[in-house]
N, C-alpha and C positions, 0 to 999 in steps of 0.2 A: 511377488510383492513389488517388483520393479515397475516403475511407471513415471509419468511426468507430474509436474506440479498441478497441471490441469486435471489429470486423473485423480490426484489426491483431493482436490477441491470438489470434484464431482462425487467422489466417495463420501466426503464429509456431508455434502448436501443430501445424498441418498440416506445416510445414517440418520440425519436429523428428521427427514420425512418418515422413515420407517419407525423411529422412536415415537413421533406424534401419533402414528397409526396404532402402534402397540399400546400406547397409553389410553387411547380412545377405547380400544378393545377391552382394556382392564376396567374401565369405568362401568361396564355392564355387570361386573362382578361385585361381590360384597365381602366384607370381613377379611378373614385370613387368605381367602382365595384371591381377592383383589390385591392385598399386600404382597403376596407371593408373585403375582402376575407383574406388578410394578417393579419388583426387584429383578425379575428376569428380563424385563424390558430395558431397565437401566443397564444391567450387565451386558446385554446384547449391544446396546448403543455404545457403551464404553469400549467394547472390543472392536466394533466397527470404526470408531474414531481412532483407536490405536492403529488399526490397519491403515487408515488414511494418513495418519502422521508418519507411519513407517514408509508408506509409498512416497511421501514427500521427501523424507530424509534419505531414502534410498536413491532418489533421483539426484540428490546432491552429493552422495558418497562417491569418492573417487578411487578408493582402494578396496581390495578384498577385505582388509581388516575393518575398514569403516562399514562396509556392507554387513559383515558378520556382527558388528556391534549393534547396528540398527535392527537386525533380525533378533538378536538376543533381547534388546530393549523392548521391542514390540511383543515378543513372546511373554516377557515378564509383565508388561502392562495388561495383557489379556488374561494372564493367570491371576493377577491381582483383582481384576474385575470379577472373575468367577468366584474368587474367595470372598469378596465383599458381599456378593449375592447370597452366598451360603451362610455367612455369619449373621446377617441382619435378621 
């Protein structure tokens, strides 16, 4: 997860591009299938953005304790994205 701020910015741009592609793919579907596809695309995007934020925050972390907190926070955000996709 360690990387530079530039890496994090590139990851965020990639996540946004992938989300647009995934949403387009879902448009070809209908009903519950489309709804499920959109939920999965959103969860995938939220996890990718959490990784990007984690990479950025990791680049600024100075101690092992700060790095551990960033990793914990990122894992929590990714788990929350999965849970939202399942609940909706």
